[in-house]
C-alpha positions as CSV (number, residue, x, y, z in Angstrom):
1,X,60.5,25.8,-24.1
2,X,58.1,28.5,-25.2
3,X,55.1,26.5,-23.9
4,X,56.8,26.1,-20.4
5,X,57.6,29.8,-20.4
6,X,53.9,30.7,-21.2
7,X,52.8,28.5,-18.3
8,X,55.2,30.1,-15.9
9,X,54.8,33.8,-16.6
10,X,51.6,35.9,-17.0
11,X,50.9,39.3,-18.7
12,X,48.7,40.2,-15.7
13,X,51.3,39.5,-13.1
14,X,52.1,43.2,-12.6
15,X,48.7,43.9,-11.2
16,X,49.1,41.8,-8.1
17,X,52.9,41.3,-7.7
18,X,53.5,44.3,-5.4
19,X,50.8,43.7,-2.9
20,X,50.8,41.8,0.4
21,X,48.3,38.9,0.9
22,X,47.9,36.4,3.8
23,X,45.4,33.9,5.1
24,X,42.9,35.3,7.7
25,X,44.1,34.2,11.2
26,X,41.0,32.3,12.1
27,X,41.2,30.0,9.1
28,X,41.8,26.3,10.1
29,X,43.9,24.0,8.0
30,X,43.4,20.2,7.8
31,X,45.7,17.8,5.9
32,X,44.2,15.0,3.8
33,X,45.7,12.4,1.5
34,X,44.2,11.3,-1.9
35,X,45.9,8.7,-4.1
36,X,49.2,9.2,-2.2
37,X,49.0,13.0,-2.8
38,X,48.8,15.4,0.1
39,X,46.0,18.0,0.0
40,X,45.3,20.8,2.5
41,X,41.7,21.8,3.4
42,X,41.1,25.4,4.5
43,X,38.1,25.8,6.7
44,X,36.3,29.1,7.7
45,X,34.8,28.2,11.1
46,X,32.3,31.1,10.9
47,X,30.8,30.2,7.6
48,X,31.7,26.5,7.7
49,X,33.1,26.8,4.1
50,X,35.9,24.6,2.8
51,X,38.6,25.1,0.1
52,X,41.0,22.3,-1.0
53,X,44.6,23.0,-2.2
54,X,47.2,20.7,-3.7
55,X,50.6,20.5,-2.1
56,X,52.2,23.0,-4.6
57,X,49.4,25.5,-4.2
58,X,49.6,25.1,-0.4
59,X,53.3,25.9,-0.4
60,X,52.6,29.1,-2.1
61,X,49.6,30.0,0.2
62,X,51.4,29.0,3.4
63,X,54.3,31.5,2.6
64,X,51.8,34.4,2.1
65,X,52.3,37.0,5.0
66,X,52.0,40.6,5.7
67,X,55.7,41.5,5.5
68,X,56.2,40.0,2.0
69,X,54.7,40.9,-1.5
70,X,53.2,38.3,-3.8
71,X,56.2,38.6,-6.0
72,X,58.6,37.8,-3.2
73,X,56.5,34.8,-2.1
74,X,56.4,33.4,-5.6
75,X,60.2,33.8,-6.0
76,X,60.6,31.9,-2.7
77,X,58.5,29.0,-4.0
78,X,60.5,28.9,-7.3
79,X,63.7,28.6,-5.3
80,X,62.4,26.0,-2.9
81,X,60.6,23.8,-5.6
82,X,61.1,24.9,-9.1
83,X,59.0,22.0,-10.5
84,X,56.1,22.1,-8.1
85,X,55.7,25.9,-7.8
86,X,52.6,27.3,-9.5
87,X,52.9,29.5,-12.5
88,X,51.9,33.1,-12.4
89,X,48.5,32.5,-14.0
90,X,47.9,29.8,-11.4
91,X,48.9,32.1,-8.6
92,X,46.6,34.8,-9.8
93,X,43.6,32.4,-10.1
94,X,44.5,31.0,-6.7
95,X,44.6,34.4,-5.0
96,X,41.3,35.4,-6.8
97,X,39.5,32.2,-5.6
98,X,40.7,32.6,-2.0
99,X,39.7,36.4,-2.1
100,X,36.3,35.5,-3.5
101,X,35.8,32.9,-0.8
102,X,36.8,35.5,1.9
103,X,39.7,33.4,3.1
104,X,42.4,36.0,2.8
105,X,43.2,39.5,4.0
106,X,45.2,41.9,1.9
107,X,46.3,45.4,1.3
108,X,44.8,45.5,-2.2
109,X,43.4,48.9,-3.1
110,X,39.8,49.3,-4.2
111,X,40.7,49.4,-8.0
112,X,42.6,46.1,-7.8
113,X,39.6,44.4,-6.2
114,X,37.9,44.9,-9.5
115,X,40.2,42.3,-10.9
116,X,38.5,39.6,-8.8
117,X,35.0,41.1,-8.7
118,X,34.5,39.4,-5.4
119,X,31.4,41.0,-4.3
120,X,29.6,40.8,-7.7
121,X,30.5,37.2,-8.2
122,X,29.5,36.1,-4.7
123,X,26.1,37.8,-5.0
124,X,25.7,36.3,-8.4
125,X,26.6,32.8,-7.1
126,X,24.3,33.2,-4.1
127,X,21.4,34.3,-6.4
128,X,21.9,31.4,-8.8
129,X,22.0,29.0,-5.8
130,X,18.7,30.3,-4.5
131,X,17.2,30.2,-8.0
132,X,18.3,26.6,-8.5
133,X,16.9,25.5,-5.2
134,X,13.6,27.4,-5.5
135,X,11.8,24.0,-5.7
136,X,13.5,22.8,-2.4
137,X,14.3,25.8,-0.2
138,X,16.0,25.2,3.1
139,X,15.0,26.7,6.4
140,X,17.3,26.5,9.5
141,X,15.5,25.9,12.8
142,X,18.0,25.3,15.6
143,X,21.5,24.2,16.5
144,X,21.5,20.4,17.3
145,X,25.2,20.3,18.2
146,X,24.6,20.4,22.0
147,X,22.1,17.6,21.9
148,X,24.3,15.4,19.6
149,X,27.3,16.1,21.8
150,X,25.5,14.5,24.7
151,X,24.1,11.7,22.6
152,X,27.5,10.9,21.1
153,X,29.5,11.3,24.3
154,X,32.0,8.4,24.4
155,X,30.3,6.7,21.5
156,X,33.1,6.9,19.0
157,X,34.8,3.7,19.9
158,X,31.5,1.9,20.4
159,X,30.3,3.0,17.0
160,X,33.2,1.1,15.3
161,X,33.1,-1.9,17.6
162,X,30.1,-3.2,19.4
163,X,27.9,-0.9,17.4
164,X,29.0,-2.3,14.0
165,X,28.5,-5.9,15.3
166,X,25.0,-5.0,16.5
167,X,24.2,-3.4,13.2
168,X,25.4,-6.4,11.2
169,X,23.4,-8.8,13.4
170,X,20.1,-6.9,13.3
171,X,20.3,-6.2,9.5
172,X,21.3,-9.8,8.7
173,X,18.4,-11.0,10.9
174,X,16.0,-8.6,9.2
175,X,17.1,-9.5,5.7
176,X,16.7,-13.3,6.5
177,X,13.2,-12.5,7.8
178,X,12.3,-10.5,4.6
179,X,13.5,-13.4,2.4
180,X,11.4,-15.8,4.3
181,X,8.3,-13.7,3.9
182,X,9.1,-12.6,0.3
183,X,5.7,-13.5,-1.2
184,X,3.8,-11.8,1.5
185,X,6.0,-8.7,1.2
186,X,5.4,-8.6,-2.6
187,X,1.6,-9.0,-2.2
188,X,1.5,-6.1,0.3
189,X,3.8,-3.9,-1.8
190,X,1.4,-4.2,-4.7
191,X,-1.1,-1.9,-2.9
192,X,1.5,0.4,-1.2
193,X,0.8,3.3,-3.6
194,X,-3.0,3.3,-3.5
195,X,-4.5,6.7,-2.7
196,X,-5.7,5.4,0.7
197,X,-2.1,4.8,1.7
198,X,-0.6,8.2,0.6
199,X,-1.0,10.0,4.0
200,X,0.6,7.1,6.0
201,X,3.4,7.0,3.4
202,X,4.1,10.7,3.8
203,X,4.2,10.4,7.6
204,X,6.6,7.5,7.4
205,X,8.7,9.4,4.9
206,X,9.2,12.3,7.3
207,X,10.1,10.0,10.1
208,X,12.6,7.9,8.1
209,X,14.3,11.0,6.7
210,X,14.6,12.3,10.3
211,X,16.3,9.1,11.3
212,X,18.5,9.4,8.1
213,X,19.6,12.9,9.1
214,X,20.1,12.0,12.7
215,X,22.4,9.2,11.5
216,X,24.6,11.7,9.6
217,X,24.7,14.0,12.6
218,X,25.3,11.3,15.2
219,X,28.2,9.7,13.3
220,X,29.7,13.1,12.5
221,X,29.6,14.1,16.2
222,X,31.0,10.8,17.3
223,X,34.0,11.3,15.1
224,X,34.7,14.8,16.3
225,X,32.8,17.0,13.9
226,X,30.4,19.7,14.5
227,X,26.7,19.9,13.4
228,X,25.8,23.6,13.7
229,X,22.4,23.6,11.8
230,X,19.3,21.6,11.6
231,X,16.2,22.5,9.6
232,X,13.7,21.5,7.0
233,X,13.6,21.3,3.2
234,X,10.3,22.1,1.4
235,X,10.0,19.8,-1.6
236,X,7.7,21.7,-4.0
237,X,8.1,19.4,-7.0
238,X,6.5,16.5,-5.1
239,X,2.7,16.0,-5.2
240,X,1.6,17.0,-2.6
241,X,4.6,19.1,-1.5
242,X,6.3,17.6,1.5
243,X,8.7,18.7,4.3
244,X,11.9,16.8,5.0
245,X,14.6,17.5,7.7
246,X,18.3,18.1,7.1
247,X,21.4,18.5,9.2
248,X,24.6,20.3,8.3
249,X,27.5,17.9,8.5
250,X,29.9,19.8,6.3
251,X,32.5,19.8,9.1
252,X,33.3,16.1,8.0
253,X,34.9,17.5,4.9
254,X,37.9,18.5,7.0
255,X,38.4,15.0,8.5
256,X,41.9,13.7,7.8
257,X,40.7,10.1,7.7
258,X,39.0,8.9,4.5
259,X,37.3,6.2,6.5
260,X,35.7,8.8,8.8
261,X,34.4,10.8,5.9
262,X,32.9,7.7,4.3
263,X,31.3,6.8,7.6
264,X,29.6,10.1,8.0
265,X,28.3,9.9,4.4
266,X,27.0,6.4,5.1
267,X,25.6,7.3,8.4
268,X,22.1,8.1,7.2
269,X,21.8,5.0,5.1
270,X,23.1,2.8,8.0
271,X,20.5,4.2,10.4
272,X,17.8,3.7,7.7
273,X,18.7,0.1,7.0
274,X,18.8,-0.6,10.8
275,X,15.2,1.0,11.1
276,X,14.0,-1.1,8.1
277,X,15.4,-4.3,9.7
278,X,13.8,-3.7,13.0
279,X,10.5,-2.8,11.2
280,X,10.7,-6.1,9.3
281,X,11.3,-8.1,12.5
282,X,8.2,-6.6,14.2
283,X,6.1,-6.8,10.9
284,X,6.7,-10.5,10.7
285,X,5.4,-11.1,14.2
286,X,2.1,-9.2,14.3
287,X,-1.2,-9.6,12.6
288,X,-2.9,-7.6,9.9
289,X,-3.8,-4.0,10.8
290,X,-2.7,-0.4,10.6
291,X,0.6,-1.0,12.5
292,X,1.5,-3.8,10.1
293,X,0.9,-1.5,7.1
294,X,2.9,1.3,8.7
295,X,5.8,-1.0,9.4
296,X,5.7,-2.2,5.8
297,X,5.8,1.4,4.6
298,X,8.8,1.9,6.7
299,X,10.6,-0.9,5.1
300,X,9.6,0.2,1.6
301,X,10.6,3.9,1.9
302,X,13.9,3.2,3.8
303,X,15.1,0.8,1.1
304,X,13.7,2.5,-2.0
305,X,14.9,6.0,-1.2
306,X,18.4,4.7,-0.3
307,X,18.7,2.7,-3.6
308,X,17.2,5.3,-5.9
309,X,18.5,8.5,-4.4
310,X,21.0,8.4,-1.6
311,X,23.4,6.0,-3.2
312,X,23.2,7.5,-6.7
313,X,26.6,9.2,-7.4
314,X,25.3,11.3,-10.2
315,X,23.4,13.4,-7.7
316,X,25.1,15.3,-4.9
317,X,23.7,13.1,-2.2
318,X,25.5,10.5,-0.1
319,X,26.7,8.3,-2.9
320,X,28.5,11.2,-4.6
321,X,30.6,11.9,-1.5
322,X,31.3,8.3,-0.9
323,X,32.5,7.9,-4.5
324,X,34.8,10.9,-4.3
325,X,36.5,9.4,-1.3
326,X,36.7,5.8,-2.7
327,X,38.2,7.2,-5.9
328,X,40.4,9.6,-4.0
329,X,39.2,12.4,-6.4
330,X,38.1,15.4,-4.4
331,X,35.7,17.9,-6.1
332,X,34.7,15.1,-8.6
333,X,32.0,17.1,-10.4
334,X,34.1,20.2,-10.8
335,X,37.1,18.3,-12.0
336,X,35.0,16.4,-14.4
337,X,33.8,19.7,-15.9
338,X,37.4,20.8,-16.0
339,X,38.5,17.6,-17.8
340,X,35.8,18.2,-20.5
341,X,37.0,21.8,-20.9
342,X,40.5,20.5,-21.2
343,X,39.6,18.1,-23.9
344,X,37.8,20.8,-25.8
345,X,40.8,23.3,-25.5
346,X,43.5,20.7,-26.1
347,X,41.9,18.4,-28.7
348,X,39.7,20.7,-30.7
349,X,41.2,24.2,-30.2
350,X,44.8,22.8,-29.9
351,X,45.8,25.3,-27.2
352,X,49.4,24.7,-26.2
353,X,49.4,26.1,-22.6
354,X,46.5,24.2,-21.1
355,X,47.1,21.8,-18.1
356,X,45.5,18.5,-17.8
357,X,43.6,18.3,-14.5
358,X,43.8,14.5,-14.5
359,X,46.7,12.5,-13.1
360,X,47.1,9.7,-15.6
361,X,45.0,8.3,-18.5
362,X,42.8,6.2,-16.2
363,X,41.7,9.2,-14.2
364,X,41.2,11.3,-17.4
365,X,38.8,8.7,-18.8
366,X,37.0,8.5,-15.4
367,X,36.5,12.2,-15.2
368,X,35.3,12.6,-18.8
369,X,32.8,9.7,-18.5
370,X,31.5,11.0,-15.2
371,X,31.0,14.5,-16.6
372,X,29.1,13.2,-19.6
373,X,26.9,10.9,-17.5
374,X,26.1,13.7,-15.0
375,X,25.0,16.0,-17.8
376,X,22.9,13.3,-19.4
377,X,21.3,12.5,-16.0
378,X,20.3,16.2,-15.7
379,X,18.3,15.9,-18.9
380,X,16.7,12.7,-17.7
381,X,15.8,14.4,-14.4
382,X,14.3,17.4,-16.3
383,X,12.0,15.0,-18.2
384,X,11.1,12.9,-15.1
385,X,10.2,16.0,-13.0
386,X,8.3,17.6,-15.8
387,X,6.3,14.5,-16.6
388,X,5.5,14.0,-12.9
389,X,4.3,17.5,-12.2
390,X,2.7,18.2,-15.6
391,X,0.6,15.0,-15.2
392,X,-1.3,16.9,-12.4
393,X,-0.6,20.6,-13.1
394,X,-0.1,21.0,-16.8
395,X,1.0,24.6,-17.0
396,X,3.2,24.6,-13.9
397,X,4.9,21.4,-15.2
398,X,6.1,23.1,-18.3
399,X,7.1,26.3,-16.6
400,X,9.2,24.0,-14.3
401,X,10.8,22.4,-17.4
402,X,11.6,25.9,-18.8
403,X,13.2,27.0,-15.6
404,X,15.3,23.8,-15.3
405,X,16.4,24.0,-18.9
406,X,17.5,27.6,-18.3
407,X,19.5,26.7,-15.2
408,X,21.0,23.3,-16.3
409,X,21.3,23.7,-20.1
410,X,20.9,27.3,-21.3
411,X,23.0,28.9,-18.6
412,X,26.0,26.6,-19.2
413,X,25.7,27.3,-22.9
414,X,25.5,31.0,-22.3
415,X,28.6,30.7,-20.1
416,X,30.3,28.9,-22.9
417,X,29.5,31.7,-25.3
418,X,30.9,34.2,-22.7
419,X,34.1,32.0,-22.5
420,X,34.5,32.1,-26.4
421,X,33.9,35.9,-26.5
422,X,35.9,37.1,-23.5
423,X,38.4,34.4,-22.3
424,X,42.0,35.8,-22.3
425,X,43.3,32.3,-23.0
426,X,41.7,32.6,-26.5
427,X,43.2,36.0,-27.2
428,X,45.2,34.9,-30.3
429,X,42.9,32.0,-31.2
430,X,39.4,33.4,-30.8
431,X,38.5,33.2,-34.5
432,X,39.6,29.6,-34.7
433,X,37.7,28.8,-31.5
434,X,34.5,30.2,-32.9
435,X,34.9,28.4,-36.2
436,X,35.6,25.0,-34.4
437,X,32.8,25.3,-32.0
438,X,30.4,26.4,-34.7
439,X,31.6,23.5,-36.9
440,X,31.0,21.0,-34.2
441,X,27.6,22.4,-33.4
442,X,26.7,22.3,-37.2
443,X,27.8,18.7,-37.5
444,X,25.7,17.7,-34.4
445,X,22.7,19.5,-35.8
446,X,23.1,18.1,-39.2
447,X,23.4,14.6,-37.8
448,X,20.2,15.1,-35.8
449,X,18.3,16.4,-38.8
450,X,19.7,14.4,-41.7
451,X,21.3,11.1,-40.6
452,X,18.7,8.3,-40.4
453,X,18.8,6.1,-37.4
454,X,16.9,2.8,-36.8
455,X,13.7,3.0,-35.0
456,X,11.9,0.3,-33.1
457,X,9.6,-0.4,-30.1
458,X,8.8,-3.4,-27.9
459,X,5.7,-4.9,-26.6
460,X,5.4,-7.6,-23.9
461,X,3.3,-10.6,-24.6
462,X,2.6,-14.4,-24.3
463,X,3.4,-17.3,-26.6
464,X,0.4,-19.6,-27.3
465,X,0.0,-22.6,-29.5
466,X,-2.0,-21.8,-32.6
467,X,-3.7,-25.3,-32.6
468,X,-5.1,-25.9,-29.1
469,X,-8.3,-26.9,-27.3
470,X,-9.2,-25.6,-23.8
471,X,-10.4,-28.2,-21.2
472,X,-13.4,-27.2,-19.0
473,X,-15.0,-28.9,-16.0
474,X,-18.4,-30.4,-17.0
475,X,-19.6,-30.8,-13.4
476,X,-19.0,-29.1,-10.0
477,X,-16.4,-30.8,-7.9
478,X,-13.1,-30.8,-6.0
479,X,-9.9,-31.8,-7.7
480,X,-8.7,-34.9,-5.9
481,X,-6.1,-36.2,-8.4
482,X,-4.1,-35.1,-11.4
483,X,-4.2,-38.3,-13.6
484,X,-1.8,-36.8,-16.1
485,X,1.0,-34.4,-15.0
486,X,1.1,-31.0,-16.6
487,X,3.3,-31.2,-19.7
488,X,2.5,-34.8,-20.5
489,X,1.8,-36.0,-24.1
490,X,-1.8,-37.4,-24.2
491,X,-4.1,-39.0,-26.7
492,X,-7.8,-38.3,-27.3
493,X,-9.8,-39.6,-24.3
494,X,-6.9,-40.0,-21.9
495,X,-7.9,-39.1,-18.3
496,X,-6.4,-35.9,-17.1
497,X,-8.1,-34.8,-13.8
498,X,-10.3,-36.7,-11.3
499,X,-13.1,-34.7,-9.5
500,X,-15.1,-35.7,-6.5
501,X,-18.6,-34.5,-5.8
502,X,-20.4,-36.4,-3.0
503,X,-23.7,-35.0,-4.1
504,X,-23.5,-37.1,-7.3
505,X,-22.9,-40.3,-5.5
506,X,-25.7,-39.5,-3.0
507,X,-28.2,-38.8,-5.8
508,X,-27.2,-42.1,-7.6
509,X,-27.7,-44.0,-4.4
510,X,-31.1,-42.4,-3.7
511,X,-32.3,-43.1,-7.2
512,X,-31.2,-46.7,-7.1
513,X,-32.9,-47.2,-3.8
514,X,-36.1,-45.8,-5.3
515,X,-35.8,-48.2,-8.2
516,X,-35.5,-51.1,-5.8
517,X,-38.6,-49.9,-4.0
518,X,-40.6,-49.5,-7.2
519,X,-39.5,-52.9,-8.5
520,X,-40.8,-54.5,-5.2
521,X,-44.0,-52.6,-5.4
522,X,-44.5,-53.7,-9.1
523,X,-44.1,-57.3,-8.1
524,X,-46.7,-57.1,-5.4
525,X,-49.2,-55.3,-7.6
526,X,-49.1,-58.0,-10.2
527,X,-51.0,-60.3,-7.8
528,X,-53.1,-57.7,-6.1
529,X,-54.1,-54.5,-7.9
530,X,-53.4,-54.3,-11.6
531,X,-54.9,-50.8,-12.0
532,X,-51.9,-49.2,-10.2
533,X,-49.2,-50.9,-12.4
534,X,-49.0,-48.3,-15.1
535,X,-48.2,-45.4,-12.7
536,X,-45.6,-47.4,-10.8
537,X,-43.9,-48.5,-14.1
538,X,-43.9,-44.9,-15.2
539,X,-42.2,-43.8,-11.9
540,X,-39.6,-46.6,-12.4
541,X,-38.8,-45.4,-15.9
542,X,-38.3,-41.8,-14.6
543,X,-36.0,-43.2,-11.8
544,X,-34.0,-45.2,-14.4
545,X,-33.5,-41.9,-16.5
546,X,-32.4,-40.0,-13.3
547,X,-29.9,-42.8,-12.5
548,X,-28.6,-42.6,-16.1
549,X,-28.3,-38.8,-15.8
550,X,-26.4,-38.9,-12.5
551,X,-24.2,-41.7,-13.7
552,X,-23.3,-39.6,-16.7
553,X,-22.3,-36.8,-14.3
554,X,-20.3,-39.3,-12.4
555,X,-18.4,-40.3,-15.5
556,X,-17.8,-36.6,-16.2
557,X,-15.9,-36.3,-12.9
558,X,-13.0,-37.9,-15.0
559,X,-11.9,-35.1,-17.3
560,X,-10.4,-36.4,-20.5
561,X,-8.3,-35.0,-23.3
562,X,-10.3,-33.7,-26.2
563,X,-7.4,-34.3,-28.6
564,X,-3.9,-35.5,-29.0
565,X,-1.2,-33.1,-27.8
566,X,0.5,-31.7,-24.8
567,X,-1.6,-31.3,-21.6
568,X,-1.1,-28.1,-19.6
569,X,-2.9,-27.8,-16.3
570,X,-4.3,-24.3,-15.6
571,X,-2.5,-23.9,-12.3
572,X,0.1,-26.6,-12.8
573,X,0.6,-28.8,-9.7
574,X,-1.4,-26.4,-7.6
575,X,-4.7,-27.5,-9.3
576,X,-5.1,-30.4,-6.8
577,X,-7.5,-29.6,-4.0
578,X,-9.2,-26.7,-5.8
579,X,-13.0,-26.5,-5.9
580,X,-14.2,-26.1,-9.6
581,X,-17.7,-25.1,-10.8
582,X,-19.2,-26.3,-13.9
583,X,-17.7,-24.5,-16.9
584,X,-14.5,-23.6,-15.1
585,X,-11.3,-23.7,-17.2
586,X,-9.1,-26.6,-16.1
587,X,-6.3,-26.4,-18.7
588,X,-5.7,-26.9,-22.3
589,X,-4.2,-29.5,-24.8
590,X,-2.2,-28.1,-27.7
591,X,-0.2,-29.4,-30.6
592,X,3.4,-28.1,-30.7
593,X,4.7,-26.7,-33.9
594,X,2.7,-23.6,-34.8
595,X,2.7,-20.7,-32.4
596,X,1.1,-17.3,-32.0
597,X,2.5,-14.5,-29.9
598,X,-0.2,-12.3,-28.2
599,X,1.4,-8.9,-27.7
600,X,0.1,-6.0,-25.7
601,X,0.9,-2.8,-27.5
602,X,0.7,0.5,-25.7
603,X,-1.4,3.3,-27.2
604,X,1.6,5.5,-27.8
605,X,3.0,2.9,-30.2
606,X,-0.2,1.6,-31.7
607,X,-0.2,4.3,-34.4
608,X,2.8,2.7,-36.0
609,X,0.6,-0.4,-36.5
610,X,-2.4,1.5,-37.9
611,X,-0.3,3.4,-40.4
612,X,1.6,0.4,-41.6
613,X,5.1,1.6,-40.6
614,X,6.2,-1.9,-39.4
615,X,9.2,-3.2,-41.5
616,X,9.6,-6.5,-39.7
617,X,9.1,-8.1,-36.2
618,X,10.8,-10.7,-34.1
619,X,10.0,-12.3,-30.9
620,X,12.4,-13.0,-28.0
621,X,11.4,-15.2,-25.0
622,X,12.4,-14.7,-21.4
623,X,15.3,-17.1,-20.6
624,X,16.2,-17.3,-24.3
625,X,16.7,-13.6,-25.1
626,X,19.6,-14.5,-27.4
627,X,17.5,-16.5,-29.7
628,X,15.1,-14.3,-32.0
629,X,12.1,-15.9,-33.7
630,X,10.9,-14.4,-36.9
631,X,7.3,-13.3,-37.4
632,X,5.6,-14.2,-40.6
633,X,2.2,-12.4,-40.1
634,X,0.8,-9.6,-37.8
635,X,-2.9,-9.2,-37.1
636,X,-4.0,-6.2,-35.1
637,X,-7.2,-6.3,-33.1
638,X,-8.6,-2.8,-33.9
639,X,-10.5,-2.2,-30.6
640,X,-8.7,-0.9,-27.6
641,X,-8.8,-3.3,-24.6
642,X,-8.1,-3.4,-20.9
643,X,-8.2,-7.0,-20.0
644,X,-4.8,-8.8,-20.4
645,X,-4.6,-12.1,-22.1
646,X,-2.7,-13.6,-19.1
647,X,-2.0,-12.7,-15.5
648,X,1.6,-13.3,-16.1
649,X,1.8,-10.0,-18.0
650,X,0.7,-7.8,-15.1
651,X,2.4,-6.4,-12.1
652,X,0.8,-8.9,-9.7
653,X,2.6,-11.8,-11.4
654,X,5.8,-9.9,-12.0
655,X,5.0,-8.6,-15.5
656,X,5.7,-5.3,-17.0
657,X,2.1,-3.9,-17.4
658,X,0.5,-1.8,-14.6
659,X,-2.7,-3.4,-13.5
660,X,-5.7,-2.2,-11.3
661,X,-4.8,-3.5,-7.9
662,X,-8.5,-3.8,-7.0
663,X,-8.9,-6.6,-9.6
664,X,-8.3,-9.9,-7.7
665,X,-7.4,-11.7,-10.9
666,X,-4.8,-9.2,-11.9
667,X,-6.0,-8.9,-15.5
668,X,-7.4,-5.4,-15.6
669,X,-4.8,-3.1,-17.0
670,X,-4.6,0.5,-15.8
671,X,-4.4,1.9,-19.4
672,X,-6.0,0.8,-22.6
673,X,-3.9,-1.1,-25.1
674,X,-4.2,-2.9,-28.4
675,X,-3.8,-6.7,-28.8
676,X,-1.6,-8.0,-31.6
677,X,-1.5,-11.5,-32.8
678,X,1.9,-12.3,-34.3
679,X,2.3,-15.7,-36.1
680,X,5.7,-17.2,-35.8
681,X,7.6,-18.9,-38.7
682,X,7.5,-22.7,-38.1
683,X,10.4,-23.8,-35.9
684,X,11.2,-26.8,-33.7
685,X,13.4,-24.9,-31.3
686,X,13.2,-26.1,-27.7
687,X,12.6,-22.6,-26.4
688,X,9.2,-22.5,-28.0
689,X,6.9,-23.5,-25.2
690,X,3.3,-22.8,-24.7
691,X,2.4,-19.8,-22.5
692,X,6.0,-18.6,-22.2
693,X,6.3,-14.8,-21.8
694,X,8.6,-12.5,-23.7
695,X,8.4,-9.5,-26.0
696,X,8.0,-8.7,-29.7
697,X,10.3,-6.1,-31.3
698,X,8.8,-4.1,-34.1
699,X,11.3,-2.5,-36.5
700,X,10.4,0.9,-38.0
701,X,11.7,2.8,-41.0
702,X,15.0,4.6,-40.5
703,X,14.5,8.2,-39.5
704,X,16.7,11.1,-38.2
705,X,16.9,11.4,-34.4
706,X,15.2,14.9,-34.4
707,X,12.1,13.7,-36.1
708,X,11.9,10.6,-33.9
709,X,12.1,12.8,-30.8
710,X,9.5,15.2,-32.2
711,X,7.0,12.4,-32.9
712,X,7.6,11.0,-29.4
713,X,7.0,14.5,-27.9
714,X,3.8,15.0,-29.8
715,X,2.5,11.6,-28.7
716,X,3.3,12.3,-25.1
717,X,1.4,15.6,-25.2
718,X,-1.6,14.0,-26.9
719,X,-1.7,11.0,-24.6
720,X,-0.9,12.5,-21.2
721,X,-2.0,16.1,-21.5
722,X,-4.7,16.0,-24.3
723,X,-2.9,18.7,-26.3
């Protein structure tokens, strides 16, 4: 009972109870429904700002009028709906928020206005907003609404009918075409980020983003919204800085239909996918050239930016607004923060009068998880942006990191300290709040400094048989037949590959013809001129040696197994038809049982190998990741290398290691690495197959998280910034 009373009444009520407050006459009200609950959206048509109210809060705000005091209106709400009426604290907070948003007019005297500090807070909020967006300032250029009104005239029904069918048909056709040319697309994508393609990529990025924003504006206008502003955003954190367009479609927040709001949020992505599909269809029909590269850039940027940015719900882009409507949770980010604050006040501080912002346990879990993920993503974003910029401009990169830390980490922490020091809700529990918060912080710090955690790192690599012989071509020739299929069990001397070299047969035929001529000449000289017989016989001996030599080469056209084991052709079934030169590698024959794993270890992790910090290692192979294979011996090649042991480990073949795209073999790594030979313990497992890729996991000694992070940070500075 005491708790309900504390929620209903407030010690500060006397400060507003006697005054008259009402909504400004120009404010527009829109009704929306979320999870079966009615909400009311207040829209200021001059500033295009929005404010959402629940049904109980709206019943209070709707009764505010010039002829009644706040106390009288509140009493009316109590009589009309005792359970749904807001408490006095809620009413005060509600009036303050509306007053701060400039949505109400009142007869409050100047001294009462200090209660809300409207002007100061608004200026502070605007200043923080400008500071947070200093890396991407916006500049309004013109009002696109008249143009969009003409463009969208009568298109609303078409957009949801024939337009949807056309979009599905074109995108499906484009997707089918892309799948049919997948290998060609992959090969062209490998060189998309070369320096020579940067300028075309930036031009295409500007065009695709203009189409994206046009999509938002067009759909918004078709569904009855207004688009009052259009301009550009300067992205200073990119290298080089780029300019991207934007359109103001915030009027869609007031749409009553959830479907319409989602359509506006999806409009940009729908237009981009349509553009990518059309580009793919044209790309597949034309030959190589600048236009084909430009169309490929269009496909790549349209799909990549949509997947990585626009659809990400942890950023306040399209995906965030789509998610809020799909979950029927308006103001998702703010409510997630409120849920975390509620858990802190209720579970840690044990405050009795706090109200849970979630409706049900499912929503409570959802809000809490989203709030934690959003904060963690901010930290990841700080690292990614800092690393990107600092890689080119060292000083500016870390200034950027400092600013982002202040805005996204230090400022919220400082706000938390202000809450602990001045919040009236903690008036009687302030000492306990400080002690509990300090205790939690101490436990977290102690855990980071003292609790050891397991450490490990991975390195990609290739499984090879320890006992193997490589097979080489002994003569030049074209592969005409695989006499033993790749993977077959062979014995020493078994034929593997047949080559064909017409020159060898021609040389043998020429030398045999010469032998016949010399034999005939020798028989004639025996009855005529004996003095010339020695030279003829000498020429015949040389011809017989030449025939024997070329017949030996003819026999070498059949490549045979050097040992017993399993035969693996170098290019598998694609070996047939290839032209081989003498000494070219054809394949290998290996004996199963003993295997080595050749791992490519990055420079950042190699220090752990040199200092002997490896506790143990195990290998997992692709396709059999659930089966670890123990390593019995590790041998480090002490010299840094750049040539990979196999093409399968590089980007060109779908591997993890970045390679120099100018290398036609795909073996030249962009960064130096160290090669590790890890001998596996003997095993007869079926997953152990020669030249299968996977990774080796090296386990390190247990160490507290703080010192692991500190070592990683030092390595990053030394490797990337030479500090």
